[in-house]
C-alpha positions in Angstrom: 50.0 52.3 93.8 47.6 55.0 93.3 50.6 57.1 94.9 53.8 56.6 92.9 55.0 57.0 89.9 57.4 55.3 87.7 59.6 56.5 84.6 62.7 54.4 84.2 64.7 53.5 80.9 66.1 49.9 81.8 69.6 48.4 80.2 70.4 44.8 81.2 72.9 41.9 79.2 73.3 37.9 80.0 74.9 35.1 77.9 74.1 36.5 74.5 70.7 38.4 76.3 69.7 41.7 75.5 67.1 43.3 77.1 66.4 47.4 76.7 63.2 49.0 78.0 61.5 51.6 79.5 59.0 51.0 81.8 56.5 52.9 83.4 54.3 50.9 85.9 55.5 49.9 89.2 53.6 46.6 87.8 56.2 46.6 84.8 59.1 47.7 86.5 57.9 44.3 88.9 58.4 42.1 86.6 61.6 42.9 84.5 63.0 42.8 88.0 61.5 39.2 88.9 62.9 38.0 85.1 66.5 39.7 85.8 67.0 38.8 89.3 65.8 34.8 88.3 68.3 35.2 85.7 71.0 35.8 88.1 70.0 33.5 90.5 68.4 31.5 89.7 64.2 31.0 90.7 64.2 29.2 93.7 66.8 31.8 94.9 64.9 34.5 93.5 61.7 33.2 94.9 63.5 33.0 98.7 64.9 36.8 98.2 61.5 38.2 97.5 60.1 36.2 100.2 62.8 37.6 102.5 62.4 41.3 100.8 58.4 41.4 101.4 59.0 39.8 104.9 59.2 43.1 106.4 56.5 44.8 105.2 52.6 45.1 106.4 50.5 41.7 105.0 46.9 44.1 104.9 49.4 47.2 103.7 47.1 49.5 100.8 49.0 51.3 99.3 50.5 54.4 98.9 47.7 56.7 99.3 45.4 54.9 100.8 46.9 53.3 103.8 48.1 56.6 105.8 50.5 53.5 108.2 53.8 53.4 106.8 54.2 49.9 104.2 57.2 48.0 106.7 56.2 46.6 109.5 57.9 48.5 113.2 59.9 47.0 115.5 
């Protein structure tokens, strides 16, 4: 995470709930994305979407600025 900088203002609405939030770290962005994904598709479907997405990345990747390889698996 050392090489990634985030600055975002996010607004989301559903049912009778609303979020207006600024995020400044990848962890904050990920936590918010997971929350919104669970609200949208439910816990089980969110887990599967996350598994599928993470499946295209190297399991031993160390992060931007640390690992000279690309994060995604080749081929």
